[in-house]
N, CA, C and O of each residue as an XYZ file, in Angstrom:
376
protein
N      -8.453      1.158    -41.727
C      -9.419      1.060    -40.667
C      -9.613     -0.403    -40.282
O      -9.415     -1.317    -41.082
N      -9.992     -0.577    -39.078
C     -10.242     -1.926    -38.572
C     -11.671     -2.333    -38.883
O     -12.604     -1.539    -38.768
N     -11.818     -3.584    -39.278
C     -13.151     -4.090    -39.577
C     -13.795     -4.738    -38.359
O     -14.970     -5.102    -38.408
N     -13.061     -4.887    -37.282
C     -13.628     -5.540    -36.100
C     -14.392     -4.531    -35.255
O     -14.096     -3.337    -35.258
N     -15.351     -5.026    -34.555
C     -16.119     -4.158    -33.659
C     -15.888     -4.604    -32.220
O     -15.495     -5.741    -31.960
N     -16.134     -3.712    -31.320
C     -15.939     -4.001    -29.908
C     -17.189     -4.683    -29.379
O     -18.303     -4.186    -29.541
N     -16.984     -5.831    -28.743
C     -18.109     -6.549    -28.160
C     -18.212     -6.212    -26.677
O     -17.226     -5.786    -26.075
N     -19.370     -6.393    -26.089
C     -19.511     -6.079    -24.663
C     -18.573     -6.898    -23.766
O     -18.184     -6.427    -22.698
N     -18.211     -8.099    -24.180
C     -17.304     -8.886    -23.351
C     -15.906     -8.282    -23.359
O     -15.186     -8.379    -22.365
N     -15.514     -7.664    -24.462
C     -14.212     -6.998    -24.501
C     -14.175     -5.841    -23.513
O     -13.173     -5.643    -22.825
N     -15.253     -5.080    -23.438
C     -15.293     -3.959    -22.509
C     -15.299     -4.453    -21.067
O     -14.686     -3.828    -20.202
N     -15.970     -5.546    -20.798
C     -15.996     -6.118    -19.454
C     -14.591     -6.566    -19.048
O     -14.161     -6.320    -17.921
N     -13.881     -7.221    -19.960
C     -12.504     -7.628    -19.675
C     -11.595     -6.423    -19.479
O     -10.705     -6.445    -18.629
N     -11.814     -5.385    -20.254
C     -11.006     -4.178    -20.131
C     -11.209     -3.524    -18.768
O     -10.234     -3.170    -18.106
N     -12.454     -3.358    -18.343
C     -12.710     -2.736    -17.042
C     -12.190     -3.609    -15.908
O     -11.731     -3.081    -14.895
N     -12.249     -4.917    -16.048
C     -11.709     -5.820    -15.036
C     -10.191     -5.678    -14.935
O      -9.639     -5.625    -13.836
N      -9.522     -5.616    -16.082
C      -8.070     -5.441    -16.086
C      -7.679     -4.094    -15.501
O      -6.712     -4.001    -14.745
N      -8.416     -3.062    -15.839
C      -8.116     -1.733    -15.320
C      -8.301     -1.669    -13.801
O      -7.490     -1.060    -13.103
N      -9.366     -2.294    -13.287
C      -9.581     -2.261    -11.840
C      -8.489     -3.023    -11.104
O      -8.089     -2.624    -10.011
N      -8.001     -4.114    -11.686
C      -6.884     -4.836    -11.071
C      -5.595     -4.017    -11.130
O      -4.797     -4.059    -10.194
N      -5.386     -3.286    -12.199
C      -4.214     -2.431    -12.306
C      -4.245     -1.332    -11.247
O      -3.234     -1.071    -10.596
N      -5.382     -0.695    -11.074
C      -5.508      0.370    -10.078
C      -5.318     -0.203     -8.680
O      -4.670      0.422     -7.840
N      -5.873     -1.383     -8.420
C      -5.700     -2.027     -7.117
C      -4.224     -2.326     -6.856
O      -3.734     -2.082     -5.754
N      -3.522     -2.842     -7.837
C      -2.098     -3.138     -7.678
C      -1.254     -1.888     -7.518
O      -0.322     -1.866     -6.714
N      -1.572     -0.849     -8.274
C      -0.816      0.396     -8.167
C      -1.020      1.044     -6.808
O      -0.080      1.596     -6.236
N      -2.224      0.982     -6.292
C      -2.493      1.544     -4.963
C      -1.741      0.760     -3.890
O      -1.143      1.349     -2.990
N      -1.772     -0.554     -3.986
C      -1.058     -1.387     -3.018
C       0.439     -1.166     -3.053
O       1.075     -1.088     -2.002
N       1.008     -1.064     -4.226
C       2.447     -0.847     -4.328
C       2.840      0.552     -3.842
O       3.916      0.725     -3.270
N       1.988      1.538     -4.062
C       2.262      2.874     -3.547
C       2.279      2.872     -2.027
O       3.162      3.471     -1.414
N       1.309      2.205     -1.417
C       1.286      2.112      0.044
C       2.504      1.356      0.563
O       3.093      1.753      1.568
N       2.888      0.277     -0.108
C       4.065     -0.487      0.319
C       5.328      0.378      0.235
O       6.179      0.312      1.122
N       5.456      1.182     -0.814
C       6.613      2.078     -0.930
C       6.619      3.127      0.168
O       7.684      3.494      0.666
N       5.451      3.612      0.551
C       5.380      4.591      1.636
C       5.779      3.965      2.971
O       6.422      4.622      3.790
N       5.405      2.705      3.200
C       5.827      2.026      4.424
C       7.351      1.864      4.454
O       7.977      2.069      5.494
N       7.934      1.504      3.334
C       9.393      1.364      3.269
C      10.057      2.720      3.495
O      11.072      2.802      4.186
N       9.497      3.775      2.924
C      10.064      5.110      3.084
C      10.068      5.544      4.547
O      11.075      6.052      5.040
N       8.955      5.350      5.238
C       8.888      5.739      6.646
C       9.842      4.882      7.479
O      10.483      5.386      8.401
N       9.936      3.588      7.159
C      10.864      2.717      7.889
C      12.309      3.138      7.651
O      13.112      3.112      8.583
N      12.655      3.518      6.444
C      14.017      3.965      6.166
C      14.351      5.249      6.916
O      15.485      5.428      7.360
N      13.389      6.133      7.060
C      13.618      7.342      7.857
C      13.892      6.948      9.302
O      14.795      7.494      9.937
N      13.116      6.002      9.823
C      13.333      5.551     11.190
C      14.678      4.894     11.383
O      15.357      5.136     12.381
N      15.067      4.060     10.429
C      16.366      3.391     10.536
C      17.524      4.369     10.335
O      18.559      4.246     10.990
N      17.357      5.315      9.455
C      18.459      6.217      9.130
C      18.675      7.320     10.133
O      19.819      7.656     10.439
N      17.613      7.890     10.651
C      17.733      9.056     11.529
C      17.585      8.705     13.005
O      18.082      9.431     13.866
N      16.912      7.609     13.304
C      16.626      7.289     14.694
C      17.768      6.586     15.396
O      18.563      5.869     14.788
N      17.822      6.813     16.685
C      18.814      6.136     17.512
C      18.069      5.413     18.630
O      17.136      5.959     19.219
N      18.478      4.216     18.908
C      17.849      3.444     19.962
C      17.035      2.292     19.412
O      16.704      2.242     18.227
N      16.726      1.381     20.296
C      16.036      0.166     19.886
C      14.563      0.416     19.600
O      13.973     -0.260     18.757
N      13.962      1.381     20.294
C      12.522      1.605     20.148
C      12.160      2.069     18.742
O      11.179      1.594     18.170
N      12.928      2.980     18.183
C      12.640      3.449     16.824
C      12.839      2.337     15.803
O      12.114      2.268     14.810
N      13.809      1.473     16.038
C      14.029      0.351     15.120
C      12.896     -0.665     15.216
O      12.515     -1.268     14.213
N      12.358     -0.856     16.416
C      11.201     -1.746     16.562
C       9.968     -1.162     15.893
O       9.210     -1.884     15.244
N       9.766      0.132     16.046
C       8.634      0.786     15.387
C       8.770      0.664     13.867
O       7.793      0.383     13.174
N       9.966      0.874     13.360
C      10.187      0.794     11.912
C       9.974     -0.628     11.400
O       9.323     -0.830     10.375
N      10.519     -1.605     12.108
C      10.413     -2.990     11.653
C       8.983     -3.498     11.722
O       8.433     -3.966     10.725
N       8.381     -3.404     12.908
C       7.039     -3.953     13.056
C       5.986     -3.104     12.351
O       4.978     -3.634     11.884
N       6.207     -1.810     12.271
C       5.290     -0.969     11.509
C       5.280     -1.333     10.040
O       4.227     -1.364      9.403
N       6.464     -1.611      9.503
C       6.541     -2.002      8.106
C       5.882     -3.367      7.876
O       5.160     -3.548      6.896
N       6.125     -4.318      8.766
C       5.524     -5.643      8.610
C       4.004     -5.601      8.746
O       3.292     -6.222      7.957
N       3.509     -4.871      9.742
C       2.064     -4.731      9.905
C       1.469     -3.972      8.722
O       0.373     -4.281      8.255
N       2.209     -2.979      8.249
C       1.749     -2.229      7.078
C       1.650     -3.080      5.835
O       0.697     -2.952      5.066
N       2.624     -3.949      5.626
C       2.544     -4.855      4.480
C       1.341     -5.781      4.611
O       0.655     -6.057      3.627
N       1.088     -6.256      5.818
C      -0.072     -7.132      6.026
C      -1.385     -6.438      5.741
O      -2.263     -7.008      5.094
N      -1.529     -5.202      6.221
C      -2.769     -4.482      5.961
C      -2.887     -4.064      4.496
O      -3.994     -3.944      3.971
N      -1.760     -3.843      3.843
C      -1.796     -3.537      2.413
C      -2.247     -4.757      1.618
O      -3.038     -4.632      0.683
N      -1.754     -5.921      1.980
C      -2.194     -7.149      1.307
C      -3.677     -7.377      1.557
O      -4.410     -7.767      0.648
N      -4.124     -7.135      2.794
C      -5.549     -7.261      3.103
C      -6.375     -6.319      2.226
O      -7.412     -6.714      1.694
N      -5.920     -5.086      2.077
C      -6.649     -4.138      1.243
C      -6.694     -4.556     -0.211
O      -7.671     -4.289     -0.910
N      -5.639     -5.211     -0.670
C      -5.616     -5.646     -2.063
C      -6.505     -6.836     -2.348
O      -7.071     -6.940     -3.436
N      -6.637     -7.732     -1.392
C      -7.434     -8.937     -1.639
C      -8.868     -8.806     -1.158
O      -9.690     -9.672     -1.457
N      -9.194     -7.751     -0.422
C     -10.569     -7.590      0.031
C     -11.457     -7.225     -1.152
O     -11.000     -6.637     -2.131
N     -12.704     -7.575     -1.048
C     -13.610     -7.383     -2.180
C     -13.950     -5.910     -2.410
O     -14.291     -5.526     -3.528
N     -13.863     -5.089     -1.377
C     -14.239     -3.685     -1.539
C     -13.039     -2.740     -1.525
O     -13.211     -1.533     -1.352
N     -11.827     -3.269     -1.704
C     -10.597     -2.464     -1.714
C     -10.507     -1.578     -0.470
O     -10.384     -0.357     -0.569
N     -10.570     -2.201      0.675
C     -10.537     -1.457      1.931
C      -9.098     -1.103      2.272
O      -8.374     -1.902      2.867
N      -8.693      0.095      1.892
C      -7.332      0.562      2.160
C      -7.244      1.311      3.479
O      -6.154      1.732      3.866
N      -8.351      1.488      4.180
C      -8.341      2.270      5.416
C      -7.443      1.690      6.502
O      -6.760      2.472      7.164
N      -7.392      0.370      6.738
C      -6.459     -0.133      7.752
C      -4.999      0.178      7.415
O      -4.222      0.525      8.305
N      -4.626      0.059      6.166
C      -3.246      0.342      5.772
C      -2.933      1.825      5.932
O      -1.838      2.182      6.367
N      -3.871      2.679      5.591
C      -3.650      4.112      5.739
C      -3.550      4.482      7.214
O      -2.731      5.319      7.595
N      -4.388      3.856      8.045
C      -4.331      4.128      9.486
C      -2.993      3.696     10.080
O      -2.408      4.422     10.884
N      -2.508      2.520      9.689
C      -1.211      2.049     10.182
C      -0.094      2.965      9.695
O       0.845      3.240     10.442
N      -0.181      3.439      8.461
C       0.831      4.347      7.927
C       0.858      5.661      8.708
O       1.934      6.188      8.991
N      -0.300      6.188      9.053
C      -0.347      7.428      9.818
C       0.232      7.225     11.217
O       1.030      8.035     11.689
N      -0.172      6.142     11.874
C       0.340      5.872     13.216
C       1.853      5.635     13.185
O       2.585      6.116     14.050
N       2.306      4.888     12.178
C       3.748      4.623     12.070
C       4.512      5.916     11.796
O       5.586      6.122     12.363
N       3.989      6.779     10.951
C       4.641      8.048     10.672
C       4.698      8.951     11.887
O       5.720      9.587     12.146
N       3.598      9.011     12.639
C       3.587      9.835     13.844
C       4.525      9.286     14.919
O       5.211     10.049     15.599
N       4.552      7.950     15.070
C       5.464      7.347     16.054
C       6.916      7.569     15.658
O       7.765      7.834     16.509
N       7.198      7.462     14.368
C       8.557      7.706     13.897
C       8.957      9.157     14.135
O      10.070      9.429     14.584
N       8.067     10.075     13.839
C       8.369     11.494     14.048
C       8.547     11.815     15.524
O       9.379     12.647     15.887
N       7.766     11.157     16.376
C       7.876     11.430     17.812
C       9.170     10.877     18.399
O       9.702     11.436     19.357
N       9.679      9.789     17.836
C      10.877      9.163     18.387
C      12.176      9.702     17.794
O      13.252      9.337     18.267
N      12.112     10.538     16.800
C      13.331     11.089     16.198
C      13.928     12.158     17.066
O      14.958     12.733     16.716
């Protein structure tokens, strides 16, 4: 058995590390979804418009994902909105 006890500062550090992990995992999941939608646009779409939607949608999506990660309240709504619009535009142009 361990003779050490858990101090309140250990729990505070643990919850801080966990919240950063969840924030990073959420951001990386959104970034992967942006890449996935862009790859569908590049792979299945024909024409310059679908390639522009895929390129700029992915870049704007990365920007909003970074914003969501560094904001104090983890505001992922802009990134989710861009992902929905990019997905709908990609589906409409296929």
